[in-house]
C-alpha positions in Angstrom: 0.0 0.0 0.0 2.9 2.5 0.8 4.4 1.6 -2.5 1.3 2.5 -4.3 1.0 5.7 -2.4 4.6 6.5 -3.3 3.9 6.0 -7.0 0.7 8.1 -6.8 2.5 11.0 -5.3 5.4 10.6 -7.6 3.9 10.0 -11.0 0.1 10.5 -10.7 -2.8 8.2 -10.6 -2.6 6.7 -14.0 0.4 4.4 -13.1 -1.4 2.9 -10.2 -1.8 -0.8 -10.5 -3.5 -3.6 -8.4 -1.5 -6.4 -7.2 -2.2 -8.5 -10.3 -1.0 -5.8 -12.5 -4.4 -4.5 -13.7 -5.1 -0.7 -13.6 -7.0 0.4 -10.6 -10.3 2.0 -11.4 -10.6 5.7 -11.2 -13.5 6.7 -9.1 -14.9 10.4 -8.5 -16.6 11.3 -5.4 -19.3 14.1 -5.5 -22.2 15.0 -3.5 -24.8 17.8 -2.6 -27.2 17.2 0.3 -29.8 19.0 2.2 -33.4 18.7 3.2 -35.4 21.8 2.1 -38.9 22.7 3.5 -40.9 24.6 1.2 -43.1 25.5 4.0 -40.3 27.6 5.6 -39.5 31.1 4.7 -35.7 30.3 5.1 -33.4 30.5 2.1 -30.1 28.5 2.2 -26.9 30.0 0.8 -23.9 28.5 -0.4 -21.8 29.1 2.6 -24.4 26.9 4.7 -23.0 23.7 2.7 -19.5 23.9 4.1 -18.3 22.3 0.9 -15.1 20.1 1.0 -12.9 20.0 -2.0 -10.3 17.3 -3.1 -8.8 15.1 -0.5 -10.5 16.9 2.5 -13.7 14.9 1.4 -12.0 11.7 2.7 -12.7 13.0 6.3 -16.3 12.3 5.7 -15.8 8.6 5.1 -13.9 6.7 7.9 -14.1 3.5 5.7 -11.7 5.4 3.2 -9.1 6.1 5.7 -5.6 6.0 4.0 -4.8 2.5 5.4 -8.1 1.1 4.7 -8.7 -1.8 2.3 -11.3 0.1 0.3 -9.0 3.0 -0.2 -6.5 0.7 -1.8 -9.0 -0.6 -4.3 -9.2 2.4 -6.4 -7.8 5.7 -7.6 -10.1 8.1 -5.6 -10.8 11.6 -7.0 -12.9 13.6 -4.6 -14.5 16.7 -6.4 -16.9 18.7 -4.3 -18.8 17.4 -1.3 -21.3 19.8 0.0 -23.8 19.0 2.9 -25.9 21.6 4.7 -27.9 21.4 7.9 -31.6 21.0 6.8 -33.3 24.3 6.1 -35.3 26.2 3.5 -35.2 26.2 -0.3 -31.6 26.6 -1.7 -30.9 29.7 -3.5 -30.6 29.2 -7.2 -27.3 30.8 -7.5 -26.0 28.8 -4.5 -27.1 25.5 -6.2 -25.6 26.6 -9.6 -22.3 27.6 -8.0 -21.8 24.1 -6.3 -22.9 22.1 -9.3 -20.7 24.3 -11.5 -17.6 23.6 -9.3 -18.4 19.8 -9.5 -18.8 19.7 -13.1 -15.5 21.7 -13.7 -13.6 19.2 -11.5 -15.1 16.3 -13.3 -14.0 17.6 -16.6 -10.6 18.5 -15.2 -9.9 15.2 -13.6 -11.5 12.7 -16.0 -11.9 10.1 -17.3 -13.4 7.9 -14.8 -14.5 4.2 -14.4 -17.1 5.2 -11.8 -18.7 8.0 -9.7 -20.0 7.8 -6.1 -22.7 10.3 -5.6 -23.4 11.0 -1.9 -26.7 13.0 -1.9 -29.6 13.3 0.5 -32.6 13.5 -2.1 -34.9 16.2 -0.5 -33.3 19.3 -1.8 -35.5 22.2 -3.1 -34.1 24.8 -5.2 -35.7 28.2 -6.1 -37.2 27.9 -9.6 -36.2 24.3 -10.1 -38.1 20.9 -9.6 -36.1 17.9 -8.7 -32.7 19.3 -8.2 -31.1 16.0 -7.7 -32.4 14.7 -11.0 -31.0 18.0 -12.7 -27.6 17.4 -10.8 -27.2 13.8 -12.1 -28.4 14.7 -15.7 -25.6 17.3 -15.8 -23.0 14.9 -14.5 -24.0 12.4 -17.1 -23.4 15.0 -19.8 -19.9 15.5 -18.5 -18.8 11.9 -17.9 -20.9 10.0 -20.4 -23.4 7.2 -20.3 -20.7 4.6 -20.0 -19.4 5.6 -16.6 -20.9 3.6 -13.6 -22.8 5.8 -11.0 -23.6 4.6 -7.6 -25.9 6.7 -5.4 -26.4 6.7 -1.7 -29.3 8.6 -0.1 -31.4 9.3 2.9 -34.5 7.2 3.2 -36.3 10.6 3.6 -35.1 11.6 0.1 -37.1 11.5 -3.2 -36.2 9.3 -6.1 -37.6 10.8 -9.3 -37.8 9.0 -12.5 -34.9 10.8 -14.0 -32.8 10.2 -10.9 -33.4 6.5 -11.4 -32.7 6.6 -15.1 -29.3 8.3 -14.6 -27.9 6.2 -11.8 -26.8 2.7 -12.2 -26.9 1.6 -8.5 -28.9 3.3 -5.9 -29.4 2.6 -2.1 -30.5 4.4 1.0 -30.6 4.1 4.8 -32.6 1.4 6.4 -32.9 2.9 9.8 -34.6 6.0 11.2 -32.7 7.6 13.2 -30.1 6.9 10.5 -27.7 4.8 12.6 -26.6 3.0 9.5 -25.6 6.0 7.5 -21.9 5.1 7.2 -22.8 1.5 6.4 -25.1 2.7 3.6 -22.4 4.9 2.0 -19.9 2.1 2.2 -22.4 -0.2 0.6 -22.9 2.1 -2.3 -19.1 2.3 -2.8 -18.4 -1.5 -2.4 -21.3 -2.4 -5.1 -19.6 0.2 -7.4 -16.2 -1.3 -7.0 -17.4 -5.0 -7.2 -19.3 -4.4 -10.4 -16.3 -2.6 -12.0 -13.7 -5.0 -11.0 -15.8 -8.2 -11.7 -16.4 -6.8 -15.1 -20.3 -7.2 -14.6 -20.8 -3.5 -15.1 -24.3 -2.0 -15.1 -27.2 -3.8 -13.5 -29.4 -5.6 -16.1 -32.6 -4.5 -14.4 -33.7 -1.7 -12.3 -37.2 -2.0 -11.0 -39.2 1.2 -9.7 -42.4 1.4 -7.9 -44.2 4.5 -6.9 -46.1 4.3 -3.5 -48.5 7.1 -3.0 -47.8 7.8 0.7 -46.3 10.9 2.1 -45.7 10.7 6.0 -43.2 12.5 8.2 -40.2 10.8 9.7 -41.7 10.9 13.2 -44.5 8.6 12.0 -42.2 6.1 10.1 -39.4 5.6 12.7 -37.9 2.1 12.3 -37.7 2.0 16.2 -41.4 1.1 16.3 -44.0 -0.9 14.2 -44.9 -1.1 11.4 -41.9 0.6 9.9 -39.6 -1.7 12.0 -40.9 -4.8 10.1 -41.3 -3.0 6.7 -37.6 -2.3 6.8 -36.5 -5.4 8.4 -37.5 -7.2 5.1 -35.1 -5.0 3.1 -31.7 -6.6 3.8 -32.8 -10.1 3.2 -34.5 -8.9 0.0 -31.2 -7.4 -1.1 -29.4 -10.6 -0.4 -31.2 -12.7 -2.7 -29.4 -14.2 -5.6 -29.9 -12.1 -8.8 -30.4 -8.9 -6.6 -27.8 -6.2 -6.2 -29.6 -3.9 -3.8 -33.2 -3.1 -2.6 -34.4 0.1 -0.9 -37.5 1.8 0.3 -37.6 5.6 0.4 -40.4 7.1 2.6 -39.8 10.4 0.8 -39.7 14.0 2.3 -42.9 15.3 3.7 -42.3 19.1 3.8 -41.8 20.0 0.2 -44.7 20.6 -2.2 -43.4 18.9 -5.3 -44.6 16.3 -7.8 -41.7 13.8 -7.0 -42.4 13.9 -3.0 -43.8 10.4 -2.3 -42.6 6.9 -1.4 -40.7 4.8 -3.8 -39.2 1.2 -3.9 -36.3 0.4 -6.0 -34.6 -2.9 -6.6 -31.5 -3.4 -9.0 -30.1 -6.8 -10.1 -29.6 -9.1 -13.0 -32.7 -11.5 -12.7 -35.8 -9.9 -14.0 -38.3 -11.9 -12.1 -36.7 -11.7 -8.8 -35.9 -7.9 -9.2 -39.5 -7.0 -10.1 -41.2 -9.4 -7.8 -39.0 -8.2 -4.9 -39.9 -4.5 -5.7 -43.5 -5.3 -5.8 -43.4 -7.3 -2.6 -41.7 -4.4 -0.6 -44.1 -1.8 -2.2 -47.1 -3.9 -1.1 -45.9 -4.3 2.4 -45.4 -0.6 2.8 -48.9 0.3 1.4 -50.6 -2.4 3.5 -49.1 -1.0 6.7 -50.1 2.6 6.0 -52.8 2.8 8.5 -50.6 1.5 11.3 -48.1 4.4 11.2 -48.2 6.5 14.2 -45.9 9.0 16.2 -42.8 7.4 17.6 -43.5 9.1 20.9 -46.6 10.3 22.8 -47.7 13.7 21.5 -49.7 16.7 22.8 -49.7 20.4 22.9 -46.8 22.2 24.6 -48.9 22.8 27.8 -49.8 19.1 27.8 -46.2 18.0 27.4 -45.1 20.5 30.1 -47.8 19.2 32.5 -46.6 15.7 32.1 -42.9 16.6 32.3 -43.4 18.8 35.6 -45.5 16.0 37.3 -43.1 13.1 36.2 -40.5 11.7 38.7 -38.4 10.4 35.7 -35.6 12.8 34.9 -34.4 14.0 32.5 -37.7 14.3 30.8 -37.2 15.2 27.1 -39.7 17.4 25.2 -39.4 17.6 21.4 -40.2 21.2 20.2 -40.9 19.5 16.8 -42.5 22.1 14.6 -39.4 24.1 14.1 -36.9 21.1 14.0 -33.7 22.1 12.1 -32.9 18.5 11.5 -35.9 18.4 9.2 -35.8 21.6 7.6 -37.2 24.1 10.1 -35.7 27.6 10.2 -34.6 26.8 13.8 -35.4 30.4 15.1 -39.2 30.3 15.8 -39.6 31.9 19.2 -43.1 30.7 20.0 -42.2 27.9 22.3 -39.5 29.8 24.2 -41.9 32.7 24.8 -44.3 30.2 26.4 -41.6 28.9 28.7 -40.3 32.4 29.7 -44.0 33.3 30.6 -44.5 30.4 33.0 -44.1 31.0 36.8 -42.5 27.6 37.4 -39.4 28.7 35.6 -39.0 32.2 36.7 -36.9 31.7 39.8 -33.5 30.2 39.9 -34.8 27.5 42.4 -37.5 26.2 39.9 -37.4 23.1 37.8 -34.1 23.0 35.7 -34.8 23.0 32.0 -32.3 23.0 29.1 -33.6 24.6 26.0 -31.8 23.8 22.7 -31.8 26.3 21.0 -32.6 29.7 19.7 -30.1 31.6 17.4 -29.4 35.0 18.5 -26.3 37.0 17.2 -27.2 40.0 19.3 -27.3 37.8 22.5 -24.1 36.2 21.6 -22.4 39.6 21.0 -23.8 40.8 24.3 -22.6 37.6 26.1 -19.1 37.9 24.6 -18.8 41.3 25.9 -20.2 40.6 29.4 -18.2 37.3 29.8 -19.2 34.3 31.8 -21.0 35.4 35.0 -22.1 38.7 33.5 -25.6 39.8 32.9 -27.1 40.6 29.5 -30.5 41.7 28.1 -30.7 41.2 24.3 -33.2 39.8 21.7 -32.9 36.5 19.9 -34.7 34.5 17.2 -37.5 35.4 14.6 -34.9 36.8 12.1 -36.0 34.2 9.6 -39.3 32.8 10.7 -41.3 35.5 12.5 -44.8 34.1 11.4 -45.8 32.7 14.9 -43.9 35.2 17.2 -41.4 38.0 17.1 -38.0 38.1 18.7 -37.7 37.0 22.3 -35.8 39.1 24.9 -33.4 37.2 27.0 -32.4 39.0 30.3 -30.1 36.7 32.4 -26.7 35.5 33.3 -24.0 34.2 30.9 -23.1 30.6 31.8 -20.9 29.6 29.0 -19.3 30.9 25.9 -17.7 28.5 23.3 -16.4 29.2 19.8 -15.2 27.1 16.9 -18.3 25.0 16.1 -18.7 24.7 12.2 -22.4 25.4 12.3 -22.9 27.7 15.2 -19.6 29.5 15.0 -20.2 30.8 18.6 -22.4 29.3 21.3 -23.5 30.8 24.6 -25.6 29.5 27.5 -27.8 32.1 29.2 -29.7 31.3 32.5 -33.0 32.9 32.8 -34.7 31.9 36.1 -34.3 28.1 36.0 -34.1 28.0 32.2 -30.6 27.3 30.7 -31.0 28.5 27.1 -28.5 27.7 24.4 -28.0 30.5 22.0 -25.7 29.9 18.9 -24.8 32.9 16.5 -26.0 30.6 13.7 -28.6 27.8 13.9 -27.3 24.4 15.0 -29.0 21.1 15.9 -28.1 19.8 19.4 -28.2 16.1 18.8 -25.3 14.6 20.7 -24.1 14.4 24.4 -21.0 16.2 23.4 -23.1 19.2 22.1 -24.2 20.0 25.5 -21.2 18.8 27.7 -18.9 21.1 25.6 -21.1 24.0 27.0 -20.8 22.9 30.5 -24.4 21.6 30.6 -25.4 18.1 32.2 -28.7 16.8 30.6 -28.7 13.9 32.9 -29.0 16.0 35.9 -31.7 18.3 34.4 -35.3 17.9 35.2 -36.4 18.7 31.6 -34.5 19.0 28.3 -36.4 20.6 25.5 -34.9 20.4 22.1 -35.9 21.5 18.6 -36.1 18.1 17.2 -38.6 15.5 16.1 -37.7 11.8 16.9 -34.6 11.8 19.4 -31.3 11.2 17.8 -29.5 8.1 19.4 -27.4 10.0 22.0 -30.5 11.8 23.2 -32.8 8.9 23.1 -30.2 7.0 25.3 -30.4 9.8 27.9 -34.1 10.4 28.2 -36.0 8.9 31.1 -39.3 9.7 29.5 -40.2 11.7 26.3 -43.0 13.5 24.6 -43.3 15.4 21.4 -44.9 18.8 21.5 -46.8 19.7 18.3 -45.6 23.1 18.0 -45.7 25.5 15.0 -42.9 25.9 12.4 -41.7 25.1 9.0 -41.9 21.3 9.6 -45.4 21.1 11.2 -46.3 17.6 11.9 -50.0 18.2 11.1 -49.4 17.5 7.3 -53.0 17.7 6.5 -53.1 21.1 7.8 -50.4 22.3 5.4 -51.5 23.7 2.0 -50.1 21.3 -0.7 -50.8 22.4 -4.3 -48.2 20.4 -6.3 -48.0 16.9 -4.8 -49.5 14.1 -7.0 -53.0 13.1 -5.8 -54.6 10.9 -4.7 -52.0 10.5 -1.9 -52.3 8.9 1.6 -53.1 10.2 4.3 -54.8 13.1 2.4 -57.1 10.8 0.4 -57.9 8.1 2.9 -60.6 6.6 0.6 -58.4 6.6 -2.5 -58.6 3.4 -4.8 -55.9 0.8 -4.6 -52.8 2.2 -6.3 -51.0 0.4 -9.2 -48.0 -1.1 -7.3 -46.7 -3.0 -10.3 -42.9 -2.5 -11.0 -41.7 -0.4 -13.9 -38.4 -1.2 -15.5 -36.1 1.8 -15.7 -34.2 1.9 -19.0 
């Protein structure tokens, strides 16, 4: 391996050879990923994607570490890897800039034997339907139809017909929360390498089934039934002889576009098993539709707070789910925090301890940095992006922590107001790991209540909670889908048309 690395550094990638003397395949890596709510007023700019260029992209894939077996199987050419925290529509100029840089890199560094595309599948762009479909079509025009493309996605992404047409291999996560994200990305890469190095090339068949269901992730978590059983069938289906991969996409619920619905795809080399498997998985999803329910007990904010305050189980987690930045919410809706600040229980330092994560507030951060830890501040936060439900909130309290250096937040402070410990980042961030709290000096396990802008709890938080409810709060990812104004999704669609006729779940072969 060191010898190959030396040759690469000395003479360039074209001289690299596998042990048997054959040329190592040249594999490009590219990706653009975000979930975009069209029900949020937020607009996502290029800087939000924190793009990685060239070899820096390897840091996103532990299984491609320099001494890993996979790293030695190909000459890797990372181009542009851009991933943003979920949010609103992407500005058209931001999308075009990232795609343009990707295409330029592909032109400059080709030719390639294969391309690994790392996308989410739920990006919305101003003035453009199906951005991922547009993205892959433009890549195809640069690299040609003969180059193998393997795509990995989030199961909350959307698979349009033209995305299916232009990728050769496609797979998605099989767990929600996405504890198998790295496993999925690795599977996509291994499939690509195996098909190139075995000489088998493109799959003979790609079967596609549209399933007219549109549900939020909080009702389709694989932690509980029926999604648990629906997804449990995917891995055995993919392991069948004649099948390369099998996937079920739930789709993304908070974008009003024609492609937003569930999809099943199966790829392989034996027609009957490929189409039959796709139809069987689609049928199982459709037949389970009436059983999908929220992954945790739900209620109004007042109902959830009443349960938390009466509970002897601590920490009691409450999801402030309508403004969830991990699903596309703006993250700065102040409605919930204003309710908390107005409640007598939390107005004295000796009240129930509640950690609130979070409300973006550059003015609060500026004041906190000036005052220092232990100093008092009085400044406004929130509602800079989404002010539909409440205006900015005034925080008057003591600075408990100041931290710099986070890629998303840039600067984070904790402000204590009464018994509330409020996390205020300069820019929005999702607080999904134990480390996110401990680095700020907060101890969720010792808190009475932790309220987080999230839907289903991510693994770290789920492991910490002693009890949990989801507050059905307002925001750009409102869980009440039937109360949202959809104008462009295909109808009929469950759950909007509960009495719809049985859909056609026959597999279509993608040419």
